ZATI-247855 format. One record per residue: residue in three letters; x, y, z of N, C-alpha, C in turn. Coordinates in steps of 0.02 Angstrom, whole numbers, padded with zeros to 5 digits, always signed. Example, Ala and Ser with C-alpha at 12.3 -4.5 7.8 and 13.67 -1.06 7.14 Angstrom:
// residues 2
ALA+00660-00284+00390+00615-00225+00390+00660-00165+00390;SER+00642-00112+00354+00684-00053+00357+00645+00002+00394;
END
This chain:
// residues 392
MET-06317+04711+06138-06357+04772+06136-06371+04795+06208;LYS-06359+04859+06221-06371+04887+06288-06444+04907+06293;LEU-06478+04883+06345-06549+04897+06354-06558+04949+06408;SER-06592+05004+06392-06603+05058+06441-06655+05037+06491;LEU-06643+05053+06555-06692+05038+06608-06754+05080+06600;TYR-06749+05137+06569-06806+05182+06562-06862+05151+06520;CYS-06843+05110+06469-06893+05090+06420-06921+05020+06431;VAL-06904+04986+06485-06929+04919+06498-06982+04923+06553;ARG-07045+04917+06534-07099+04918+06582-07116+04848+06604;GLU-07157+04843+06656-07178+04778+06681-07212+04738+06626;SER-07255+04770+06587-07292+04735+06535-07244+04711+06481;ASP-07189+04747+06469-07140+04725+06419-07107+04660+06440;TYR-07090+04654+06504-07061+04592+06528-07109+04533+06517;LYS-07171+04544+06534-07220+04491+06528-07231+04471+06455;THR-07230+04520+06410-07238+04505+06339-07180+04464+06314;VAL-07119+04483+06334-07059+04445+06314-07064+04373+06337;ILE-07085+04363+06399-07091+04295+06426-07143+04256+06386;PHE-07200+04287+06371-07254+04253+06335-07231+04232+06265;VAL-07199+04277+06229-07175+04262+06162-07124+04206+06164;SER-07080+04207+06214-07029+04154+06221-07062+04086+06231;LEU-07115+04084+06271-07150+04021+06282-07181+03995+06219;ILE-07209+04040+06178-07240+04020+06115-07188+03991+06068;LEU-07129+04023+06065-07076+03999+06022-07051+03930+06044;ILE-07045+03922+06110-07023+03857+06136-07075+03803+06120;LEU-07139+03821+06130-07193+03774+06116-07193+03753+06042;GLY-07180+03802+05999-07181+03788+05928-07127+03740+05907;ARG-07073+03736+05945-07017+03693+05927-07020+03626+05963;SER-07067+03617+06008-07071+03556+06048-07110+03502+06011;LYS-07112+03444+06042-07149+03388+06012-07224+03401+06012;TYR-07245+03453+06053-07315+03471+06056-07332+03527+06007;SER-07290+03536+05957-07301+03588+05908-07371+03582+05878;PRO-07405+03639+05865-07473+03637+05837-07475+03603+05768;MET-07418+03595+05737-07416+03564+05671-07420+03488+05677;ASN-07413+03461+05738-07410+03389+05745-07479+03356+05746;SER-07529+03390+05773-07596+03360+05777-07649+03414+05787;PRO-07713+03399+05771-07767+03447+05783-07774+03466+05857;ASN-07764+03416+05902-07770+03431+05974-07717+03481+05996;ASN-07656+03471+05973-07603+03518+05990-07617+03587+05962;PHE-07647+03590+05903-07663+03655+05873-07715+03693+05915;ARG-07766+03655+05941-07816+03687+05984-07783+03713+06048;ARG-07736+03673+06076-07701+03695+06136-07661+03759+06122;PHE-07630+03760+06064-07589+03817+06044-07631+03881+06041;LEU-07692+03875+06010-07737+03933+06006-07759+03955+06075;PHE-07770+03907+06120-07792+03924+06187-07738+03964+06224;PHE-07675+03941+06218-07619+03976+06250-07611+04046+06222;ILE-07619+04053+06156-07614+04119+06125-07667+04166+06153;GLY-07729+04141+06157-07783+04182+06183-07772+04204+06254;MET-07751+04156+06297-07738+04174+06366-07680+04222+06372;GLY-07629+04212+06331-07572+04257+06333-07589+04327+06312;MET-07631+04334+06261-07651+04400+06238-07692+04435+06292;LEU-07737+04397+06325-07777+04426+06379-07733+04448+06437;PHE-07683+04407+06453-07637+04423+06508-07597+04486+06493;ALA-07570+04489+06432-07529+04547+06413-07571+04610+06411;SER-07634+04604+06387-07678+04662+06383-07695+04688+06452;SER-07712+04642+06499-07731+04663+06566-07672+04694+06603;SER-07611+04667+06592-07553+04695+06626-07537+04764+06600;THR-07546+04774+06535-07534+04840+06506-07583+04891+06533;GLN-07647+04870+06539-07698+04916+06565-07683+04934+06638;SER-07662+04884+06677-07648+04898+06748-07589+04944+06756;THR-07539+04937+06709-07480+04981+06713-07498+05052+06696;SER-07539+05061+06642-07557+05129+06621-07607+05161+06666;ALA-07644+05120+06704-07695+05148+06749-07672+05147+06821;ALA-07608+05161+06833-07582+05163+06901-07620+05214+06941;GLU-07630+05198+07004-07668+05243+07047-07634+05310+07053;PRO-07672+05365+07051-07642+05431+07059-07621+05443+07131;TYR-07577+05492+07140-07558+05512+07208-07616+05547+07242;LYS-07620+05537+07307-07672+05568+07348-07648+05570+07420;ILE-07684+05606+07462-07669+05606+07533-07692+05539+07562;VAL-07645+05499+07586-07662+05433+07612-07664+05430+07688;ASN-07637+05482+07720-07639+05485+07793-07626+05557+07815;SER-07651+05575+07872-07641+05643+07899-07653+05642+07974;THR-07625+05693+08006-07636+05701+08078-07633+05774+08095;GLN-07664+05793+08150-07663+05862+08176-07640+05862+08248;THR-07598+05911+08263-07573+05919+08332-07579+05992+08352;MET-07612+06006+08407-07620+06074+08430-07555+06099+08461;GLY-07539+06163+08450-07479+06192+08478-07472+06264+08459;THR-07414+06293+08473-07400+06362+08455-07332+06366+08422;GLY-07322+06420+08385-07257+06432+08353-07258+06417+08279;GLY-07213+06451+08243-07208+06441+08171-07170+06378+08154;ILE-07173+06360+08090-07139+06300+08065-07099+06318+08003;ASP-07055+06274+07983-07018+06284+07921-07008+06216+07887;TYR-06952+06183+07900-06939+06119+07867-06967+06059+07906;VAL-06976+06004+07870-06994+05940+07899-06941+05890+07876;TYR-06922+05843+07921-06867+05797+07905-06885+05726+07922;ALA-06879+05680+07872-06890+05609+07883-06823+05574+07894;ASP-06815+05544+07952-06756+05502+07965-06775+05432+07943;ASN-06756+05414+07882-06777+05350+07853-06745+05290+07887;ASP-06687+05299+07916-06655+05244+07952-06686+05234+08021;GLY-06694+05289+08057-06722+05285+08124-06797+05283+08126;ARG-06831+05293+08068-06904+05291+08061-06938+05342+08107;ARG-06911+05403+08106-06942+05457+08144-06950+05518+08100;LEU-06997+05560+08118-07011+05621+08081-07002+05680+08129;TYR-06963+05730+08107-06946+05787+08150-06977+05851+08121;VAL-07012+05888+08164-07042+05952+08144-07025+06005+08197;PRO-06976+06049+08184-06965+06105+08231-07026+06151+08231;ARG-07050+06166+08290-07106+06213+08298-07098+06252+08362;GLY-07098+06319+08355-07090+06360+08414-07023+06346+08447;ALA-07025+06333+08513-06964+06323+08551-06948+06249+08562;GLN-06974+06205+08519-06960+06134+08527-06959+06100+08459;ILE-06934+06038+08458-06936+05996+08399-06984+05939+08413;LEU-07038+05936+08377-07087+05882+08385-07062+05821+08348;VAL-07070+05762+08379-07046+05700+08351-07104+05651+08345;PHE-07111+05622+08284-07165+05575+08270-07137+05510+08243;ASP-07176+05457+08251-07160+05393+08219-07173+05401+08144;LEU-07123+05387+08103-07128+05398+08031-07180+05352+07999;ASP-07192+05294+08028-07239+05246+07998-07311+05258+08019;THR-07321+05282+08080-07390+05289+08106-07411+05362+08117;LEU-07363+05408+08119-07374+05479+08134-07393+05491+08207;LYS-07386+05439+08249-07400+05449+08320-07343+05488+08352;ALA-07361+05532+08399-07311+05573+08433-07265+05529+08475;VAL-07199+05541+08470-07149+05503+08507-07123+05543+08566;GLY-07116+05609+08556-07089+05652+08608-07069+05719+08578;ALA-07026+05754+08613-07003+05820+08590-06935+05836+08619;ILE-06896+05874+08581-06834+05903+08607-06850+05974+08628;THR-06850+05988+08693-06870+06053+08718-06813+06103+08717;ASN-06831+06167+08724-06782+06221+08724-06738+06219+08662;SER-06770+06207+08605-06732+06202+08543-06767+06239+08487;GLY-06810+06206+08449-06842+06238+08391-06793+06246+08334;GLY-06802+06300+08296-06759+06312+08239-06796+06303+08173;HIS-06759+06294+08119-06788+06288+08052-06794+06217+08029;GLY-06740+06178+08034-06740+06110+08008-06698+06064+08051;VAL-06699+06000+08033-06663+05948+08070-06624+05904+08020;ALA-06566+05881+08041-06529+05830+08005-06504+05779+08055;VAL-06500+05716+08034-06480+05661+08079-06424+05620+08047;ASP-06373+05604+08088-06321+05558+08068-06342+05489+08091;PRO-06356+05442+08045-06381+05376+08065-06331+05333+08102;LYS-06266+05348+08096-06215+05307+08130-06207+05327+08203;SER-06198+05392+08215-06188+05414+08284-06254+05423+08322;HIS-06310+05423+08284-06376+05436+08313-06379+05505+08345;HIS-06344+05552+08314-06346+05621+08337-06386+05663+08288;GLY-06430+05704+08314-06470+05749+08273-06450+05821+08285;PHE-06465+05864+08236-06446+05934+08240-06505+05977+08216;SER-06516+06032+08250-06569+06079+08230-06537+06145+08210;SER-06558+06172+08152-06528+06234+08126-06558+06295+08160;ARG-06524+06318+08211-06540+06379+08248-06473+06406+08273;ASN-06475+06460+08311-06414+06485+08341-06425+06498+08415;PRO-06395+06456+08458-06346+06404+08442-06378+06340+08414;ILE-06338+06302+08376-06361+06238+08350-06375+06191+08409;THR-06430+06154+08405-06444+06104+08455-06420+06036+08430;MET-06378+06003+08469-06355+05935+08454-06390+05889+08505;PHE-06426+05837+08480-06465+05795+08525-06457+05721+08508;ASP-06475+05680+08556-06473+05607+08550-06540+05585+08521;THR-06539+05551+08463-06602+05533+08430-06638+05475+08466;LYS-06603+05440+08509-06635+05385+08546-06671+05410+08609;THR-06637+05455+08645-06666+05479+08708-06702+05546+08700;LEU-06688+05581+08644-06714+05649+08630-06688+05700+08681;GLU-06632+05684+08712-06601+05731+08759-06549+05773+08723;THR-06545+05837+08742-06494+05881+08713-06425+05861+08738;ILE-06378+05855+08691-06309+05838+08708-06269+05901+08721;LYS-06275+05949+08676-06239+06012+08682-06269+06063+08635;THR-06249+06125+08641-06267+06177+08593-06202+06203+08562;ILE-06206+06224+08499-06147+06245+08461-06158+06315+08434;GLN-06120+06362+08457-06126+06431+08433-06094+06437+08364;VAL-06131+06467+08317-06105+06476+08249-06117+06548+08227;GLU-06085+06567+08172-06096+06632+08142-06151+06628+08090;GLY-06176+06686+08069-06228+06687+08018-06297+06674+08048;GLY-06345+06659+08005-06413+06645+08026-06435+06577+08002;PRO-06425+06524+08041-06442+06456+08019-06513+06450+07992;ASP-06519+06414+07936-06583+06406+07902-06591+06333+07881;GLY-06570+06317+07819-06573+06248+07797-06518+06206+07828;ILE-06526+06140+07822-06476+06095+07852-06476+06029+07814;LEU-06418+05997+07809-06410+05935+07770-06358+05890+07802;PHE-06373+05825+07804-06322+05775+07822-06293+05749+07757;GLU-06226+05755+07750-06191+05732+07690-06161+05664+07705;PRO-06188+05610+07676-06169+05542+07697-06099+05520+07675;ALA-06073+05545+07619-06008+05522+07595-05952+05541+07643;THR-05954+05602+07668-05903+05625+07715-05927+05624+07788;GLU-05991+05607+07797-06021+05604+07863-06013+05670+07900;ARG-06038+05722+07869-06036+05789+07898-06105+05822+07893;VAL-06117+05870+07936-06179+05908+07935-06165+05977+07908;TYR-06205+05998+07859-06200+06064+07829-06257+06108+07855;VAL-06239+06164+07886-06289+06212+07910-06285+06274+07865;PHE-06341+06292+07834-06341+06345+07784-06367+06410+07813;SER-06339+06466+07788-06358+06533+07811-06362+06580+07752;HIS-06412+06624+07752-06419+06674+07698-06364+06726+07700;ARG-06334+06736+07759-06278+06783+07763-06214+06746+07782;ALA-06158+06777+07769-06093+06743+07779-06082+06727+07853;PRO-06050+06669+07865-06031+06618+07817-06093+06578+07794;ASN-06096+06563+07729-06155+06531+07701-06163+06458+07723;VAL-06108+06426+07739-06110+06356+07763-06063+06347+07822;THR-06088+06316+07874-06046+06294+07929-06049+06218+07929;VAL-05991+06186+07927-05986+06113+07922-05967+06084+07989;ILE-06006+06036+08012-05999+06008+08080-05986+05933+08077;ASP-05942+05909+08120-05931+05838+08129-05985+05812+08176;PRO-06029+05768+08152-06086+05746+08194-06066+05702+08252;LYS-06006+05675+08252-05986+05631+08307-05978+05670+08372;ASP-05946+05730+08367-05933+05768+08428-05956+05841+08424;GLY-05984+05861+08367-06008+05930+08361-05955+05981+08344;ALA-05894+05959+08328-05840+06005+08312-05853+06038+08244;ILE-05836+06103+08239-05842+06139+08176-05782+06123+08133;MET-05795+06097+08072-05742+06075+08027-05720+06130+07978;GLY-05763+06181+07969-05747+06235+07923-05809+06271+07901;THR-05799+06322+07860-05854+06361+07831-05843+06368+07756;ILE-05897+06384+07720-05894+06391+07648-05931+06454+07627;ASP-05901+06492+07581-05934+06550+07551-05964+06528+07485;LEU-06030+06532+07480-06065+06510+07419-06078+06567+07371;GLY-06066+06629+07392-06077+06686+07348-06150+06706+07342;GLY-06191+06686+07390-06261+06705+07388-06299+06668+07442;ALA-06366+06678+07442-06409+06650+07494-06431+06579+07476;PRO-06409+06529+07515-06428+06460+07499-06497+06442+07524;GLU-06529+06397+07488-06591+06367+07511-06580+06292+07519;GLN-06614+06251+07479-06608+06179+07488-06544+06152+07455;ALA-06520+06096+07480-06459+06064+07454-06470+05989+07447;ALA-06427+05958+07406-06430+05885+07397-06360+05859+07384;SER-06347+05798+07408-06283+05766+07398-06290+05708+07349;ASP-06240+05699+07305-06241+05640+07261-06208+05580+07294;GLU-06185+05589+07357-06152+05536+07396-06089+05512+07361;ASN-06062+05554+07318-06001+05536+07282-05953+05596+07279;GLY-05957+05638+07331-05909+05693+07336-05933+05761+07313;HIS-05998+05766+07295-06024+05830+07272-06087+05849+07310;VAL-06091+05912+07329-06151+05940+07360-06176+05997+07316;TYR-06240+05996+07300-06271+06046+07256-06318+06089+07299;VAL-06314+06155+07289-06351+06201+07332-06388+06254+07290;ASP-06454+06261+07302-06491+06317+07272-06464+06383+07299;ILE-06446+06430+07255-06428+06497+07277-06485+06543+07255;GLU-06528+06558+07303-06592+06589+07289-06585+06658+07257;ASP-06541+06700+07284-06536+06769+07260-06490+06777+07199;GLN-06458+06724+07177-06414+06728+07119-06439+06685+07061;ASP-06494+06650+07071-06524+06608+07018-06474+06559+06989;ASN-06439+06524+07034-06393+06472+07010-06389+06415+07061;ILE-06354+06363+07040-06341+06306+07083-06266+06303+07096;ALA-06247+06307+07160-06176+06302+07178-06157+06229+07184;VAL-06097+06212+07160-06070+06144+07166-06012+06146+07215;VAL-06016+06105+07267-05965+06104+07320-05929+06037+07320;ASP-05863+06038+07324-05823+05978+07333-05828+05960+07407;ALA-05858+05904+07422-05871+05885+07491-05808+05869+07530;LYS-05754+05852+07496-05692+05836+07531-05651+05899+07548;THR-05647+05945+07499-05607+06006+07510-05647+06064+07538;LEU-05714+06057+07537-05759+06111+07558-05749+06174+07516;LYS-05737+06165+07452-05728+06221+07406-05782+06220+07352;VAL-05804+06280+07331-05851+06285+07276-05813+06275+07210;THR-05837+06228+07169-05803+06212+07107-05839+06240+07045;ALA-05903+06258+07053-05940+06285+06995-06005+06317+07019;HIS-06032+06360+06976-06099+06387+06984-06136+06374+06918;TYR-06193+06340+06922-06233+06326+06862-06289+06378+06857;SER-06285+06421+06808-06336+06472+06799-06401+06442+06772;LEU-06457+06469+06796-06522+06447+06770-06540+06484+06706;GLU-06498+06531+06685-06503+06565+06621-06571+06597+06608;GLY-06602+06623+06661-06665+06657+06653-06725+06612+06646;LYS-06714+06546+06647-06769+06499+06640-06811+06494+06704;GLY-06779+06510+06760-06813+06508+06825-06776+06553+06873;GLY-06813+06583+06920-06782+06628+06968-06801+06610+07040;GLY-06756+06625+07086-06770+06611+07156-06778+06537+07172;PRO-06728+06496+07153-06735+06424+07168-06738+06411+07243;ALA-06787+06370+07263-06796+06356+07334-06795+06281+07349;GLY-06825+06241+07306-06824+06169+07315-06774+06138+07267;LEU-06748+06078+07285-06698+06046+07243-06706+05970+07246;GLY-06709+05939+07187-06709+05866+07182-06647+05844+07144;LEU-06622+05785+07160-06562+05760+07126-06569+05686+07111;ASP-06567+05669+07047-06561+05600+07025-06486+05586+07022;ALA-06459+05558+07076-06387+05549+07082-06360+05499+07032;LYS-06399+05447+07017-06376+05395+06972-06366+05421+06901;ASN-06413+05463+06878-06409+05489+06810-06385+05561+06806;HIS-06364+05589+06863-06333+05655+06867-06379+05709+06839;ILE-06440+05712+06867-06489+05761+06844-06516+05800+06905;LEU-06517+05867+06898-06542+05911+06950-06610+05939+06931;PHE-06653+05948+06982-06719+05978+06972-06723+06039+07018;ALA-06716+06099+06990-06718+06161+07030-06789+06189+07029;MET-06820+06191+07087-06889+06216+07092-06888+06291+07107;CYS-06915+06330+07061-06907+06403+07063-06972+06440+07077;HIS-06964+06501+07108-07020+06544+07124-07044+06585+07064;ASN-06998+06616+07029-07017+06667+06979-06977+06659+06914;PRO-07009+06631+06863-07077+06604+06864-07080+06538+06901;SER-07142+06514+06912-07152+06451+06948-07134+06394+06901;THR-07072+06374+06904-07044+06328+06854-06995+06279+06886;CYS-06994+06218+06860-06940+06171+06876-06891+06174+06818;VAL-06829+06193+06834-06776+06193+06784-06736+06129+06793;VAL-06735+06087+06741-06699+06023+06743-06631+06033+06710;LEU-06578+06014+06744-06512+06025+06716-06464+05968+06734;SER-06411+05962+06694-06361+05911+06706-06320+05928+06767;ALA-06310+05879+06811-06268+05890+06870-06194+05889+06852;ASP-06177+05867+06791-06107+05864+06770-06081+05931+06746;ASP-06122+05966+06707-06097+06029+06677-06147+06086+06679;GLY-06207+06075+06708-06256+06128+06715-06297+06140+06652;LYS-06290+06099+06601-06329+06108+06540-06404+06100+06555;ILE-06444+06148+06533-06515+06146+06545-06548+06096+06498;LEU-06586+06049+06526-06616+05995+06487-06690+06007+06474;ALA-06724+06041+06519-06796+06052+06510-06820+06103+06562;THR-06879+06131+06550-06914+06172+06599-06987+06148+06601;LEU-07015+06147+06661-07083+06122+06670-07119+06166+06720;PRO-07185+06175+06712-07223+06217+06759-07236+06182+06825;ILE-07234+06220+06879-07252+06194+06945-07301+06243+06977;GLY-07325+06229+07037-07371+06274+07071-07334+06334+07100;LYS-07372+06379+07131-07344+06441+07157-07322+06434+07229;GLY-07264+06463+07243-07239+06465+07312-07201+06403+07333;THR-07159+06376+07289-07120+06318+07308-07070+06335+07363;ASP-07060+06289+07409-07011+06298+07462-06978+06232+07480;GLY-06989+06181+07439-06959+06116+07453-06968+06071+07393;GLY-06922+06024+07387-06926+05976+07332-06881+05917+07346;GLY-06880+05870+07299-06839+05812+07308-06845+05766+07248;PHE-06814+05708+07255-06816+05657+07201-06820+05589+07233;ASN-06864+05546+07206-06871+05477+07230-06843+05429+07178;PRO-06784+05400+07191-06754+05355+07142-06793+05290+07133;ASN-06835+05273+07181-06875+05212+07175-06928+05218+07121;THR-06955+05278+07112-07008+05289+07063-06985+05332+07004;MET-06924+05357+07007-06897+05402+06956-06942+05464+06948;GLU-06957+05494+07005-07000+05554+07006-06970+05608+07049;ALA-06971+05670+07023-06954+05729+07063-07020+05758+07089;PHE-07015+05798+07142-07076+05827+07170-07060+05896+07200;SER-07111+05939+07200-07106+06006+07227-07169+06023+07266;SER-07160+06046+07328-07217+06065+07370-07225+06141+07368;GLN-07288+06163+07361-07301+06234+07351-07351+06263+07402;GLY-07342+06327+07418-07386+06361+07465-07456+06370+07441;ASP-07468+06362+07375-07536+06370+07349-07578+06308+07361;GLY-07551+06259+07398-07589+06199+07414-07585+06145+07362;THR-07528+06142+07327-07519+06090+07277-07451+06057+07285;LEU-07447+05996+07259-07384+05958+07256-07376+05936+07184;THR-07322+05957+07152-07309+05939+07082-07265+05878+07078;ILE-07288+05828+07040-07250+05766+07029-07224+05766+06957;ILE-07158+05759+06949-07126+05759+06883-07095+05691+06869;LYS-07114+05661+06814-07089+05595+06795-07027+05601+06751;GLU-06975+05565+06770-06915+05560+06728-06919+05494+06690;SER-06936+05497+06625-06944+05436+06585-06880+05417+06549;GLY-06833+05463+06545-06769+05452+06512-06722+05508+06529;PRO-06659+05503+06508-06610+05554+06526-06624+05623+06497;THR-06669+05626+06448-06689+05691+06420-06765+05696+06413;SER-06801+05654+06450-06874+05652+06444-06906+05662+06512;PHE-06941+05718+06519-06973+05737+06582-07042+05766+06569;GLU-07089+05751+06614-07156+05779+06606-07189+05785+06675;VAL-07235+05834+06680-07275+05840+06741-07325+05783+06740;GLU-07318+05739+06788-07360+05679+06792-07426+05693+06827;GLN-07423+05735+06880-07483+05748+06919-07474+05809+06962;THR-07528+05845+06973-07530+05899+07023-07579+05878+07077;VAL-07553+05867+07136-07593+05841+07192-07617+05899+07235;GLU-07680+05900+07252-07706+05951+07298-07688+05931+07369;THR-07656+05979+07406-07637+05965+07475-07675+06014+07521;LYS-07639+06060+07552-07671+06112+07593-07631+06177+07585;ALA-07665+06232+07595-07632+06297+07590-07572+06301+07637;ARG-07517+06329+07612-07455+06341+07648-07416+06277+07663;ALA-07436+06220+07633-07397+06158+07640-07340+06160+07590;LYS-07289+06201+07605-07238+06217+07555-07170+06184+07567;THR-07163+06146+07620-07102+06107+07630-07120+06033+07635;CYS-07072+05991+07617-07087+05919+07614-07025+05878+07626;THR-07035+05813+07634-06981+05765+07643-07004+05698+07616;LEU-06957+05653+07603-06973+05588+07573-06965+05531+07622;ASP-07017+05490+07628-07013+05426+07662-06997+05374+07608;SER-06933+05357+07602-06910+05314+07547-06932+05242+07555;LYS-06950+05221+07615-06973+05152+07625-07041+05141+07593;HIS-07086+05189+07601-07154+05182+07575-07168+05224+07513;ASN-07116+05259+07489-07125+05304+07431-07179+05356+07445;HIS-07178+05382+07506-07226+05434+07527-07190+05502+07530;ILE-07226+05554+07511-07202+05623+07518-07241+05654+07575;ILE-07205+05682+07624-07237+05709+07684-07230+05784+07684;LEU-07286+05818+07695-07288+05891+07696-07316+05915+07762;ILE-07301+05978+07779-07328+06007+07841-07356+06076+07827;THR-07405+06095+07867-07433+06162+07867-07466+06174+07934;THR-07488+06235+07946-07526+06250+08007-07591+06284+07988;GLU-07639+06278+08031-07702+06314+08023-07726+06336+08092;PRO-07760+06393+08095-07780+06420+08160-07831+06375+08195;ALA-07828+06375+08261-07877+06339+08300-07944+06376+08297;PRO-07999+06340+08299-08064+06373+08299-08070+06421+08358;ALA-08089+06483+08345-08096+06532+08399-08162+06522+08435;ALA-08160+06529+08501-08222+06525+08540-08267+06584+08523;ALA-08331+06573+08528-08379+06626+08510-08366+06689+08551;GLY-08356+06745+08517-08346+06809+08550-08275+06820+08574;ALA-08231+06772+08564-08162+06779+08587-08121+06819+08538;ALA-08077+06861+08564-08032+06899+08520-07977+06856+08494;ALA-07951+06871+08436-07896+06833+08406-07834+06840+08449;ALA-07798+06785+08457-07737+06786+08498-07682+06822+08460;PRO-07641+06861+08495-07585+06895+08462-07533+06844+08440;PRO-07494+06861+08388-07441+06814+08367-07391+06801+08423;ALA-07368+06740+08426-07319+06722+08478-07251+06752+08461;THR-07213+06767+08514-07145+06792+08503-07100+06735+08481;PRO-07062+06745+08426-07018+06691+08402-06967+06671+08455;PRO-06953+06607+08462-06904+06585+08512-06834+06600+08489;PRO-06786+06600+08534-06716+06610+08513-06697+06558+08461;GLY-06667+06582+08406-06648+06536+08353-06704+06520+08306;GLY-06766+06540+08323-06823+06522+08281-06828+06565+08220;GLU-06807+06628+08223-06810+06671+08165-06748+06715+08166;GLN-06703+06702+08119-06638+06734+08120-06634+06791+08070;GLY-06601+06845+08089-06588+06897+08040-06543+06871+07986;GLY-06556+06891+07924-06516+06867+07868-06541+06801+07842;GLY-06586+06769+07877-06616+06706+07854-06686+06719+07830;ARG-06724+06667+07818-06792+06677+07795-06840+06672+07854;ARG-06899+06698+07846-06949+06694+07899-06977+06624+07902;ARG-06991+06603+07963-07022+06538+07973-07093+06540+07947;GLY-07116+06484+07920-07183+06480+07893-07234+06466+07947;GLY-07297+06460+07927-07349+06443+07973-07370+06503+08015;ARG-07410+06489+08066-07437+06540+08110-07407+06533+08179;GLY-07392+06590+08211-07360+06588+08275-07406+06573+08333;GLY-07470+06593+08327-07516+06584+08382-07541+06512+08387;PRO-07588+06500+08433-07614+06432+08441-07646+06407+08377;GLY-07632+06346+08360-07661+06318+08299-07639+06246+08289;PHE-07667+06216+08238-07652+06146+08222-07590+06141+08177;LEU-07548+06093+08193-07496+06072+08147-07525+06014+08107;ASP-07530+06022+08041-07555+05970+07998-07497+05933+07965;ILE-07495+05868+07972-07447+05825+07936-07485+05786+07884;LEU-07465+05794+07821-07500+05762+07765-07453+05711+07733;VAL-07478+05652+07722-07439+05599+07689-07470+05586+07621;VAL-07431+05596+07568-07454+05587+07500-07422+05524+07471;GLY-07464+05480+07444-07439+05419+07414-07490+05389+07367;ARG-07478+05328+07346-07524+05293+07301-07559+05236+07338;
END
């Protein structure tokens, strides 16, 4: 008999072990049928086992809810967009203004910055230790020294960015053609471009030759062959959700979670054929999402100050597990897979001095806000960058 991983909880394992011990005991020379003393021992073991099973079941069902477990504030200027966790290098990257701020992923302490860069997002190749920032020109930097290696001129308006591990390439996304520029992270050479037929937002790789991309203005998910760099399919959301911005992928079970603006919905669909499996409500203003295979949970960060957690209990069973209060405009996120933490960013204005006039918005740096792309989030003037860590 094939046993599904979805339906075996911790308490189930303990119950199976307990029942097995009782059966073994019943067949041994210490069987309760052999003497009154053995019978009393048998009743004692049953009582302890029932108490153990009951307490383990209660602890499983009463798992701690998600909450903000750590946070930090950094004063600065400039808008923000994506946040990126380098789980191998244990660093956190936040492009802001004309630089990329770098933090220790475990402590949130500032490590340094890549200057004269900025942009929308960051992707890192863990083998070459080369990082890339989505701006024009693209900044290629050394993740160990944080020094710029080179800049790469590309067409379009760089926005989102993804490291695809199966082919070891970097995908730079643009709302206008070419929609994808593919870069070799070893030397920064451009390997090709891809026409997605619309404006891409977030993307995810199944690490098995397929890249899935939210197409925001066409309400579909594009499927790209990572080897040939060709689009092989478009999965329509069929009116269930519009303006997909965040994307989660359960690569093992081939399930996509498209986080949509209008309506505010997560559309769950098969990564194999695009069949819609479920729709679930999320908060307003999603701009990021993901999936944690360690907990079997998808998540979506929203500008209304909420984080939606969706539990995948089976291949066709999904439910909103929790809505976590975060902060206003904390609409992009990333996953720290080591600690099962979801990290979000937002900005808030610095307290104004008494009688002081409000500072004018800062001028966007080169590559910071591209025509044909989306506007960077946050506030341009002086203010705090808030990093929020959500966990259990």
